N, C-alpha and C positions, 0 to 999 in steps of 0.2 A: 386807316384801313379804307381803301376805295371799294364800296360796293359794286357789285356785279348783277347780271342775270342769274348766275349761279348760287346766289345768297336767298336766305328765306326770311320771311318775313317776320317771324318771332324765331331766335336763334341764339345760340350761347355765344358767349364773347368772341368767340375765336370763328364764328360763322357758320358752326357744325348746328344741325337741325336739333330739335327740343323734342323730347319723347310728348306725343298731345296729351299724355295723362298728367304731365306735369303742369302743363299749360291750365288744364283743366282744373285740376287742384289750385292753383294760383288762383283763378278765376273766381272759384267758390270762397277762399280765402280772402280775396277782395272785397268782393260784395258784402261778405261779413262784416268785416271790418268797416265798410262804408254804411252798413246798418239797410241794407236795400234788400227787400225781399228775394229770397232765392229764387233764380229762373235758370234754365238750363243754357248752355252755350248755344247748341243747334237751334234752339228754339228763337233766341236773340237773334241769331245770324238771318234765319229766314223770317223773321218780323221787320227788320231793318231792311233787307233786300226789297221787300214787297212795299214798305213805307217810300223808300227812295223812288219807286216807280220802275223797278226792276220786272221782268215778264216774270207771271207765275211759271213759265215754262224754263226759263233762264233758271229760276230758284229750285226748280225740281230737279235740273240736271244738276248742279251744283250740290243738292243734299242726297243725290244718287236714287230719286224715287222713282219707280218704275212709270209712274204714271202721274200726270201733272193734278189729275184730280186729288191725291195722295196728299199733296202739298195744299192745294186750296183747302180741304178738309182740317188738315190738321193745324196749319199756321195762318190762315187767314181772317183770323179774329179780329173783329173791327176797330182798329185804335182810333184815338180821338183825332190824330192826324191824317189819317185814311179817310173820316168821315167828313173833316172840315174839306179836304181836297177834292171830294167825292162831290158835296153840295156845290163847291166853286165850279167844278168843271161841268155840273150840270146845268148852273145858273148861266155859264158861258155859252153852253150848247143852246138854252132856250132864246137866248139873246141873238145868237145867230140864226135861228131859223125864224124868229118873229119877223113880219113884216115891217120896214121904215114906217115911221109916223109922221 
């Protein structure tokens, strides 16, 4: 079967859409099997978006928040990845702004 723009990212074998509740239940089942701490799928999605450098505004729109501050307040807890990147970016900015020696 050839995929087209009409297919869904997660679909049944024939390409039909899958009920979001089914995906949600499967996600919780899979993380339980993996022995991973239970997390919310929406929270994971938002956190990954912010970690890969998506703008908070883009994340806010995808999550259907009425205001970007809601997204930042709820999902921008600082992860180790964001801390490391932030420190590196700050160091780069300092090097750029310091006079040549």
